[in-house]
KEBA-478806 format. One record per residue (C-alpha): residue in one letter; z, x, y. Coordinates in steps of 0.05 Angstrom, whole numbers, plus 32768, in hexadecimal, padded with zeros to 4 digits. Layout:
<vovos>
aZXY ...
</vovos>
This chain:
<vovos>
x89548C658CD5 x89608C218CEF x89508BDB8CD2 x894F8B978CE8 x89668B6C8CB0 x89328B318CA0 x89318AEB8C79 x89088B178C45 x89498B428C43 x897E8B078C2E x89978AFB8BE6 x89A68AAA8BDD x89E38AB48BFD x89C78ACF8C40 x89E18B0E8C42 x89B68B4B8C3F x89A68B618BFC x89C28B988BD5 x89828BAB8BBD x89678BB68C06 x899D8BE58C1B x89868C0F8BDB x89408C0E8BF4 x89548C238C3B x89768C5E8C1F x89408C788BF7 x890E8C6D8C32 x89348CA28C50 x890E8CCC8C27 x88BE8CE78C2A x88878CCE8BF5 x88898D178BE8 x88D68D178BE5 x88D68CEB8BB2 x88A28D0A8B8A x88C08D528B91 x89078D428B8A x89158CFA8B5A x89518CCB8B64 x89858CDD8B34 x89BC8CB88B42 x89CD8C868B75 x8A118C678B86 x8A228C328BBC x8A608C138BD3 x8A5B8BD28BFA x8A8A8BCB8C31 x8A708B8D8C58 x8A388B5E8C5A x8A048B5D8C82 x89DA8B288CA5 x898C8B118CBA x898A8B2D8D01 x89B88B648CEF x899B8BAB8D0D x89B58BE08CCC x89BB8C1D8CDF x89AB8C5A8CA9 x89E38C9A8CB5 x89D18CD78C89 x89EE8D0A8C77 x89F18D478C37 x8A288D5D8C11 x8A448DA38C2C x8A5A8DB18BD7 x8A0C8D928BBC x89CD8D8E8BE7 x89AF8D668BB3 x89DE8D2A8BC1 x89D58D038BFE x8A078CE08C1D x89F88C9B8C45 x8A1B8C698C74 x89F48C248C81 x8A248C018CC4 x8A148BC78CEB x8A2D8BE58D34 x8A6A8C0E8D26 x8A778BDF8CE5 x8A6D8C0D8C9E x8A3A8BD48C75 x8A2F8C0C8C35 x8A448C4D8C25 x8A168C768BF1 x89FE8CAA8BD2 x89B78CC18BB1 x89BB8D028B87 x89708D218B84 
</vovos>
């Protein structure tokens, strides 16, 4: 999943809003997946800031010990902006 940060993604300080990162993680799942397996927990670790015009790439993996836990990284180029997980 790729997203180019737009003006509407920004907070008052000109950084991509933390809620937007959560929305990007949730956008990875289909509506059907979300209906059948509701979210039980979201964990986020904010590493760096991103800005308007940045191209954000969402990377996904499944936890090898728990198939209901989805692991994510959001990167801008080689820089990790956010690490997170979604427990379904």
